[in-house]
C-alpha positions as CSV (number, residue, x, y, z in Angstrom):
1,M,5.8,-10.8,-25.4
2,I,4.8,-10.3,-21.5
3,I,1.3,-11.3,-21.0
4,D,0.9,-10.6,-17.1
5,R,2.6,-10.7,-14.1
6,A,0.9,-11.9,-10.2
7,E,2.4,-10.3,-7.3
8,H,3.1,-11.5,-4.5
9,P,1.3,-9.5,-1.5
10,M,3.6,-10.1,0.8
11,Y,7.2,-10.7,-0.9
12,V,6.5,-8.8,-3.3
13,S,8.0,-10.9,-6.0
14,N,6.7,-11.6,-9.6
15,S,5.3,-14.6,-11.5
16,Y,5.0,-14.1,-15.1
17,L,3.1,-15.4,-18.0
18,L,4.3,-15.1,-21.5
19,A,2.5,-16.3,-24.5
20,E,3.3,-16.3,-28.3
21,G,0.9,-13.7,-29.1
22,E,-2.2,-11.8,-28.4
23,G,-4.7,-15.3,-29.2
24,G,-3.2,-17.2,-27.3
25,G,-1.3,-20.2,-28.1
26,P,2.9,-21.3,-26.8
27,G,3.2,-19.8,-23.5
28,L,5.5,-20.0,-20.5
29,I,5.2,-19.1,-16.7
30,V,8.1,-17.2,-15.7
31,D,8.9,-17.9,-11.7
32,G,6.6,-19.2,-8.7
33,H,5.5,-17.5,-5.1
34,G,2.5,-19.6,-5.0
35,E,0.5,-17.1,-5.5
36,G,-0.1,-17.4,-9.2
37,A,-4.1,-18.1,-9.6
38,K,-4.5,-15.0,-11.6
39,L,-2.0,-16.3,-14.6
40,I,-3.3,-19.5,-14.1
41,E,-6.7,-18.5,-14.7
42,R,-5.4,-16.2,-17.9
43,A,-4.1,-18.6,-19.1
44,Q,-6.7,-20.9,-19.5
45,A,-8.8,-18.0,-20.5
46,D,-6.6,-17.2,-23.3
47,G,-6.4,-19.7,-24.9
48,I,-2.3,-19.8,-23.7
49,V,-0.8,-23.5,-23.5
50,V,2.1,-23.3,-21.1
51,E,4.6,-25.5,-22.3
52,K,7.5,-24.8,-19.8
53,I,7.8,-23.0,-16.5
54,V,10.8,-21.1,-16.2
55,L,13.0,-20.4,-13.0
56,T,15.4,-17.9,-13.0
57,H,17.1,-19.0,-9.6
58,H,16.9,-20.2,-6.4
59,H,16.0,-17.7,-3.7
60,A,12.7,-19.7,-2.4
61,D,10.0,-16.3,-3.4
62,H,10.7,-17.5,-7.1
63,V,10.6,-21.4,-7.0
64,D,7.4,-22.2,-5.7
65,V,5.3,-23.6,-8.7
66,A,3.7,-26.8,-7.5
67,E,0.3,-25.3,-8.5
68,Y,1.1,-24.5,-12.4
69,R,2.1,-27.7,-12.3
70,E,-0.7,-29.2,-10.9
71,A,-2.8,-26.6,-13.5
72,F,-0.3,-26.9,-16.7
73,G,1.5,-30.4,-16.5
74,A,4.8,-28.4,-17.7
75,P,8.1,-29.1,-17.5
76,V,10.1,-27.1,-14.8
77,V,13.5,-25.5,-16.1
78,A,16.4,-24.2,-14.8
79,S,19.6,-23.5,-14.5
80,E,22.2,-26.3,-13.6
81,L,22.9,-25.3,-10.4
82,T,19.6,-24.3,-9.6
83,A,18.6,-27.3,-10.1
84,E,21.5,-28.2,-7.4
85,L,20.2,-26.1,-4.9
86,I,16.0,-26.2,-4.6
87,D,14.2,-28.8,-3.6
88,T,11.8,-28.6,-6.8
89,E,12.4,-31.4,-9.5
90,V,14.1,-29.4,-12.5
91,D,13.1,-31.6,-15.8
92,E,15.5,-29.8,-17.6
93,T,17.7,-27.3,-18.0
94,Y,19.7,-24.6,-19.6
95,A,22.8,-22.6,-19.7
96,D,24.5,-19.7,-20.3
97,G,23.1,-17.8,-24.1
98,D,20.9,-20.8,-24.0
99,T,17.6,-20.4,-26.1
100,I,14.5,-21.2,-23.6
101,S,11.0,-21.3,-26.5
102,A,7.7,-22.1,-26.8
103,G,6.0,-22.2,-30.2
104,A,7.4,-19.1,-31.4
105,L,8.2,-17.1,-28.6
106,E,11.4,-17.3,-27.4
107,L,13.7,-16.4,-24.5
108,R,17.6,-16.1,-24.7
109,A,19.5,-16.9,-21.1
110,I,21.7,-14.7,-19.7
111,A,23.8,-15.3,-16.7
112,T,23.9,-11.9,-14.2
113,P,25.4,-12.7,-11.3
114,G,26.0,-10.7,-7.9
115,H,23.1,-11.5,-6.4
116,C,23.5,-14.9,-6.5
117,A,25.6,-17.3,-8.5
118,D,23.2,-19.2,-10.1
119,H,21.3,-16.1,-11.7
120,F,19.6,-15.2,-15.4
121,A,18.2,-12.9,-17.0
122,L,15.3,-13.9,-19.7
123,L,15.4,-11.4,-22.8
124,S,12.4,-11.9,-25.3
125,G,13.1,-11.3,-29.3
126,D,10.1,-8.5,-28.3
127,G,12.5,-6.1,-26.4
128,D,11.4,-7.4,-22.9
129,V,14.0,-8.6,-20.3
130,I,12.8,-10.5,-17.7
131,T,15.8,-9.1,-14.9
132,A,14.5,-10.5,-11.2
133,D,16.5,-9.8,-8.2
134,V,19.7,-7.9,-10.1
135,L,17.9,-4.6,-11.7
136,F,14.4,-3.5,-9.9
137,K,12.6,-0.3,-11.1
138,G,15.0,2.7,-9.2
139,T,17.6,0.5,-7.8
140,V,19.3,-2.7,-7.5
141,G,19.9,-6.5,-5.9
142,G,21.6,-6.8,-2.6
143,T,25.3,-8.5,-2.9
144,M,25.3,-10.5,0.4
145,A,22.0,-12.7,0.9
146,P,22.9,-16.6,0.8
147,G,24.9,-17.6,-2.5
148,A,25.7,-14.3,-3.4
149,T,29.0,-13.6,-5.5
150,G,29.0,-10.2,-4.4
151,F,29.4,-5.8,-5.8
152,A,31.7,-6.6,-8.4
153,D,29.6,-9.4,-10.5
154,L,26.2,-7.5,-9.7
155,K,27.5,-4.3,-11.2
156,G,29.3,-6.1,-14.3
157,S,26.2,-7.9,-15.0
158,I,24.2,-4.6,-15.2
159,M,26.2,-2.5,-16.7
160,D,28.0,-4.7,-19.0
161,K,25.0,-6.7,-19.9
162,L,21.9,-5.1,-18.7
163,M,22.5,-1.6,-19.7
164,T,23.7,-2.3,-23.1
165,L,20.8,-3.3,-24.2
166,P,18.4,-0.3,-26.1
167,A,16.7,1.7,-24.1
168,E,13.0,1.1,-24.9
169,T,14.1,-2.3,-23.6
170,R,10.5,-2.8,-21.1
171,V,12.3,-4.3,-17.8
172,H,10.7,-6.8,-16.0
173,P,12.0,-7.3,-12.4
174,G,11.9,-10.1,-9.6
175,H,9.6,-7.4,-7.6
176,T,6.9,-4.7,-8.2
177,L,7.0,-2.4,-11.0
178,P,8.1,-2.5,-14.9
179,T,10.3,-0.4,-15.9
180,T,12.8,0.2,-19.3
181,I,16.5,0.6,-19.7
182,G,16.4,4.1,-20.7
183,E,14.6,5.0,-17.4
184,E,16.9,3.7,-15.3
185,W,20.4,5.1,-17.2
186,E,18.6,7.9,-16.9
187,Q,17.1,7.7,-13.0
188,N,19.0,4.7,-11.4
189,P,20.7,6.2,-8.5
190,F,23.4,3.2,-8.6
191,V,23.7,3.1,-12.2
192,R,23.9,7.1,-12.3
193,I,27.1,6.9,-9.4
194,W,28.2,4.0,-12.2
195,R,27.8,6.4,-14.7
196,G,30.4,8.7,-13.0
197,L,27.1,11.3,-13.4
198,D,26.8,11.8,-9.6
199,E,29.1,11.9,-6.7
200,Q,29.5,8.6,-4.2
201,G,28.7,9.6,-0.6
202,D,30.9,9.8,2.7
203,E,28.8,9.2,5.7
204,R,30.6,7.1,8.5
205,C,28.2,4.0,9.7
206,T,28.4,0.3,10.0
207,V,26.8,-2.7,8.7
208,W,26.5,-5.5,11.6
209,E,28.7,-4.2,13.7
210,R,31.4,-3.1,11.1
211,D,32.9,0.1,10.2
212,A,31.5,1.1,6.5
213,T,31.7,4.3,4.6
214,L,28.0,5.2,3.4
215,V,28.6,5.3,-0.2
216,L,24.7,5.7,-1.5
217,W,21.3,5.4,0.3
218,A,18.6,5.2,-2.3
219,P,14.8,4.0,-1.7
220,D,14.3,0.1,-2.2
221,Y,11.4,-1.4,-4.2
222,D,9.1,-2.1,-1.2
223,G,9.0,1.8,0.3
224,T,12.1,1.0,2.5
225,N,15.8,1.3,0.8
226,K,18.9,0.1,0.2
227,A,22.4,1.0,0.5
228,W,26.0,0.4,-0.8
229,V,28.7,0.6,1.6
230,R,31.4,-0.3,1.8
231,F,33.8,-1.7,4.6
232,E,36.3,-0.1,6.5
233,D,38.2,-3.5,7.4
234,D,38.6,-4.7,4.1
235,G,37.5,-1.7,1.3
236,Q,35.1,-4.8,0.0
237,D,31.9,-2.2,-1.8
238,A,28.7,-4.3,-0.5
239,I,24.9,-3.6,-1.2
240,V,22.6,-4.5,1.5
241,G,19.2,-3.9,3.0
242,G,19.0,-0.3,4.4
243,S,17.8,-1.9,7.4
244,Q,21.4,-3.5,8.0
245,V,23.0,0.0,8.1
246,V,23.4,2.7,11.2
247,R,23.7,5.8,10.6
248,G,25.4,8.2,12.5
249,D,23.5,10.6,14.3
Protein backbone atom coordinates (compact mmCIF):
# COMPACT_ATOMS: atom_id res chain seq x y z
CA MET A 1 0.00 0.00 0.00
CA ILE A 2 1.11 3.54 -0.70
CA ILE A 3 1.51 5.40 2.58
CA ASP A 4 2.97 8.80 1.72
CA ARG A 5 4.95 10.75 -0.86
CA ALA A 6 7.40 13.63 -0.77
CA GLU A 7 7.49 15.95 -3.79
CA HIS A 8 10.69 17.81 -4.63
CA PRO A 9 10.05 21.57 -4.49
CA MET A 10 11.84 22.28 -7.79
CA TYR A 11 11.76 19.11 -9.89
CA VAL A 12 8.32 17.98 -8.58
CA SER A 13 9.65 14.42 -8.62
CA ASN A 14 8.13 12.01 -6.10
CA SER A 15 9.67 9.79 -3.47
CA TYR A 16 7.35 7.20 -1.91
CA LEU A 17 7.07 5.47 1.46
CA LEU A 18 5.19 2.15 1.46
CA ALA A 19 4.34 -0.06 4.41
CA GLU A 20 2.99 -3.54 5.04
CA GLY A 21 -0.09 -2.20 6.83
CA GLU A 22 -1.66 0.72 8.65
CA GLY A 23 0.05 -0.22 11.90
CA GLY A 24 3.58 0.14 10.61
CA GLY A 25 5.83 -2.88 10.21
CA PRO A 26 8.10 -3.61 7.26
CA GLY A 27 8.25 -0.97 4.54
CA LEU A 28 9.95 0.24 1.38
CA ILE A 29 11.13 3.53 -0.03
CA VAL A 30 10.73 4.00 -3.79
CA ASP A 31 13.02 6.57 -5.46
CA GLY A 32 14.76 9.51 -3.80
CA HIS A 33 15.43 13.16 -4.59
CA GLY A 34 17.22 14.45 -1.50
CA GLU A 35 14.12 16.05 0.04
CA GLY A 36 12.70 13.07 1.91
CA ALA A 37 12.74 14.32 5.52
CA LYS A 38 8.94 14.12 5.59
CA LEU A 39 9.04 10.39 4.79
CA ILE A 40 11.79 9.68 7.29
CA GLU A 41 9.75 11.37 10.01
CA ARG A 42 6.61 9.47 8.98
CA ALA A 43 8.39 6.13 9.07
CA GLN A 44 9.86 6.82 12.48
CA ALA A 45 6.57 8.09 13.91
CA ASP A 46 4.55 5.14 12.60
CA GLY A 47 7.06 2.43 13.42
CA ILE A 48 7.70 1.56 9.77
CA VAL A 49 10.91 -0.41 9.37
CA VAL A 50 12.23 0.43 5.91
CA GLU A 51 13.87 -2.73 4.63
CA LYS A 52 14.77 -1.66 1.08
CA ILE A 53 15.24 1.48 -1.01
CA VAL A 54 14.00 0.72 -4.53
CA LEU A 55 14.92 2.68 -7.67
CA THR A 56 12.74 2.76 -10.79
CA HIS A 57 15.33 4.17 -13.24
CA HIS A 58 18.63 6.03 -13.38
CA HIS A 59 17.66 9.69 -13.90
CA ALA A 60 19.20 12.06 -11.38
CA ASP A 61 15.92 13.39 -9.95
CA HIS A 62 15.04 9.86 -8.77
CA VAL A 63 18.26 8.39 -7.36
CA ASP A 64 19.41 10.71 -4.54
CA VAL A 65 18.95 8.29 -1.64
CA ALA A 66 21.84 9.25 0.67
CA GLU A 67 19.49 10.55 3.37
CA TYR A 68 17.53 7.28 3.35
CA ARG A 69 20.66 5.17 3.61
CA GLU A 70 21.73 7.21 6.62
CA ALA A 71 18.31 7.11 8.29
CA PHE A 72 17.40 3.48 7.65
CA GLY A 73 20.61 1.63 6.79
CA ALA A 74 18.62 -0.25 4.16
CA PRO A 75 20.03 -1.77 0.96
CA VAL A 76 19.46 -0.05 -2.38
CA VAL A 77 17.67 -2.22 -4.94
CA ALA A 78 17.63 -1.47 -8.69
CA SER A 79 17.71 -3.16 -12.06
CA GLU A 80 21.10 -4.31 -13.34
CA LEU A 81 21.15 -1.57 -15.99
CA THR A 82 20.26 1.13 -13.47
CA ALA A 83 23.08 -0.12 -11.26
CA GLU A 84 25.49 0.32 -14.16
CA LEU A 85 24.30 3.86 -14.90
CA ILE A 86 24.40 5.50 -11.47
CA ASP A 87 27.11 6.40 -8.99
CA THR A 88 25.04 5.24 -6.01
CA GLU A 89 26.04 1.82 -4.76
CA VAL A 90 23.37 -0.80 -5.51
CA ASP A 91 23.22 -3.74 -3.12
CA GLU A 92 20.63 -5.93 -4.85
CA THR A 93 19.22 -6.12 -8.37
CA TYR A 94 15.86 -7.07 -9.83
CA ALA A 95 14.61 -8.00 -13.30
CA ASP A 96 11.32 -7.94 -15.19
CA GLY A 97 8.71 -10.01 -13.37
CA ASP A 98 10.64 -10.18 -10.09
CA THR A 99 8.93 -9.53 -6.77
CA ILE A 100 10.45 -7.02 -4.36
CA SER A 101 9.16 -7.59 -0.84
CA ALA A 102 9.22 -6.29 2.71
CA GLY A 103 7.23 -8.50 5.04
CA ALA A 104 3.85 -9.07 3.39
CA LEU A 105 4.32 -6.04 1.13
CA GLU A 106 5.13 -7.09 -2.42
CA LEU A 107 5.88 -5.11 -5.59
CA ARG A 108 6.10 -6.78 -8.99
CA ALA A 109 8.64 -5.21 -11.36
CA ILE A 110 7.28 -4.45 -14.83
CA ALA A 111 9.75 -3.38 -17.53
CA THR A 112 8.40 -0.17 -19.10
CA PRO A 113 11.06 1.17 -21.50
CA GLY A 114 10.63 4.21 -23.69
CA HIS A 115 11.56 7.10 -21.43
CA CYS A 116 14.78 5.19 -20.81
CA ALA A 117 15.99 1.63 -21.30
CA ASP A 118 16.17 0.76 -17.59
CA HIS A 119 12.70 2.05 -16.68
CA PHE A 120 10.42 -0.06 -14.46
CA ALA A 121 6.95 0.30 -13.02
CA LEU A 122 6.17 -1.35 -9.66
CA LEU A 123 2.79 -3.03 -9.12
CA SER A 124 1.49 -3.87 -5.65
CA GLY A 125 -1.07 -6.49 -4.79
CA ASP A 126 -3.28 -3.82 -3.24
CA GLY A 127 -4.27 -2.08 -6.48
CA ASP A 128 -1.46 0.48 -6.68
CA VAL A 129 1.16 0.97 -9.37
CA ILE A 130 4.14 3.29 -9.27
CA THR A 131 4.64 4.35 -12.88
CA ALA A 132 7.64 6.67 -12.40
CA ASP A 133 8.32 8.64 -15.61
CA VAL A 134 6.29 6.68 -18.17
CA LEU A 135 2.72 7.63 -17.23
CA PHE A 136 1.55 10.72 -15.34
CA LYS A 137 -1.77 12.34 -14.57
CA GLY A 138 -2.89 13.68 -17.95
CA THR A 139 0.36 13.13 -19.81
CA VAL A 140 3.19 10.70 -20.58
CA GLY A 141 6.97 10.59 -20.45
CA GLY A 142 9.31 12.06 -23.03
CA THR A 143 11.16 9.87 -25.51
CA MET A 144 14.24 11.93 -26.37
CA ALA A 145 15.98 12.34 -23.01
CA PRO A 146 19.37 10.65 -22.48
CA GLY A 147 18.94 6.89 -22.55
CA ALA A 148 15.47 6.97 -24.14
CA THR A 149 14.52 3.98 -26.28
CA GLY A 150 11.85 5.79 -28.25
CA PHE A 151 8.21 6.37 -29.00
CA ALA A 152 7.23 2.81 -29.92
CA ASP A 153 8.60 1.46 -26.64
CA LEU A 154 6.83 4.13 -24.59
CA LYS A 155 3.52 3.52 -26.33
CA GLY A 156 3.89 -0.23 -25.82
CA SER A 157 4.72 0.19 -22.15
CA ILE A 158 1.62 2.29 -21.61
CA MET A 159 -0.94 0.66 -23.87
CA ASP A 160 0.14 -2.99 -23.71
CA LYS A 161 1.14 -3.11 -20.05
CA LEU A 162 -0.21 -0.30 -17.85
CA MET A 163 -3.54 0.21 -19.63
CA THR A 164 -4.32 -3.49 -19.27
CA LEU A 165 -4.46 -3.12 -15.47
CA PRO A 166 -7.89 -2.79 -13.83
CA ALA A 167 -9.46 0.65 -14.22
CA GLU A 168 -9.52 1.17 -10.46
CA THR A 169 -5.75 0.71 -10.14
CA ARG A 170 -4.28 3.75 -8.41
CA VAL A 171 -1.40 5.31 -10.35
CA HIS A 172 1.46 6.94 -8.44
CA PRO A 173 3.67 8.73 -10.98
CA GLY A 174 7.23 9.93 -10.77
CA HIS A 175 6.11 13.56 -10.71
CA THR A 176 3.19 15.39 -9.07
CA LEU A 177 -0.30 14.02 -8.48
CA PRO A 178 -1.80 10.53 -8.43
CA THR A 179 -4.46 9.30 -10.80
CA THR A 180 -6.06 5.98 -11.83
CA ILE A 181 -5.76 3.73 -14.85
CA GLY A 182 -9.44 4.37 -15.61
CA GLU A 183 -9.01 8.13 -15.53
CA GLU A 184 -6.03 7.98 -17.88
CA TRP A 185 -7.82 5.54 -20.21
CA GLU A 186 -10.67 8.00 -20.61
CA GLN A 187 -8.97 11.41 -20.32
CA ASN A 188 -5.26 11.24 -21.13
CA PRO A 189 -4.94 12.94 -24.54
CA PHE A 190 -2.10 10.66 -25.70
CA VAL A 191 -4.02 7.53 -24.75
CA ARG A 192 -7.16 8.84 -26.44
CA ILE A 193 -5.36 9.22 -29.76
CA TRP A 194 -3.75 5.80 -29.38
CA ARG A 195 -7.25 4.40 -28.80
CA GLY A 196 -8.48 6.07 -31.98
CA LEU A 197 -10.92 8.33 -30.12
CA ASP A 198 -9.35 11.67 -31.08
CA GLU A 199 -7.76 12.87 -34.30
CA GLN A 200 -4.07 13.52 -34.78
CA GLY A 201 -3.06 17.12 -35.45
CA ASP A 202 -1.34 18.33 -38.61
CA GLU A 203 0.18 21.68 -37.59
CA ARG A 204 3.65 22.40 -38.94
CA CYS A 205 6.42 23.03 -36.41
CA THR A 206 10.14 22.66 -35.85
CA VAL A 207 11.96 20.80 -33.08
CA TRP A 208 15.69 21.49 -32.72
CA GLU A 209 15.51 23.04 -36.20
CA ARG A 210 14.06 19.84 -37.67
CA ASP A 211 10.79 20.19 -39.59
CA ALA A 212 7.98 18.22 -38.01
CA THR A 213 4.23 17.78 -37.69
CA LEU A 214 2.67 18.59 -34.33
CA VAL A 215 0.49 15.55 -33.73
CA LEU A 216 -0.58 16.63 -30.23
CA TRP A 217 -0.02 19.69 -28.01
CA ALA A 218 -1.09 18.88 -24.46
CA PRO A 219 -0.61 20.06 -20.87
CA ASP A 220 2.31 18.57 -18.94
CA TYR A 221 2.40 17.66 -15.26
CA ASP A 222 4.34 20.79 -14.25
CA GLY A 223 2.08 23.41 -15.81
CA THR A 224 4.01 23.57 -19.08
CA ASN A 225 3.25 21.57 -22.22
CA LYS A 226 4.27 18.31 -23.82
CA ALA A 227 4.20 17.60 -27.54
CA TRP A 228 3.92 14.55 -29.75
CA VAL A 229 5.75 15.33 -32.97
CA ARG A 230 6.51 13.49 -36.21
CA PHE A 231 9.79 14.41 -37.86
CA GLU A 232 9.66 15.09 -41.58
CA ASP A 233 13.16 13.86 -42.39
CA ASP A 234 12.75 10.30 -41.11
CA GLY A 235 9.05 9.93 -40.26
CA GLN A 236 9.85 9.06 -36.65
CA ASP A 237 7.52 10.05 -33.83
CA ALA A 238 8.74 11.50 -30.53
CA ILE A 239 7.38 13.02 -27.35
CA VAL A 240 9.21 16.16 -26.25
CA GLY A 241 8.82 19.04 -23.87
CA GLY A 242 6.80 21.92 -25.27
CA SER A 243 9.75 24.28 -24.85
CA GLN A 244 11.54 22.35 -27.63
CA VAL A 245 8.79 23.09 -30.15
CA VAL A 246 8.59 26.17 -32.34
CA ARG A 247 5.05 26.47 -33.62
CA GLY A 248 3.99 28.31 -36.74
CA ASP A 249 2.52 31.81 -36.65
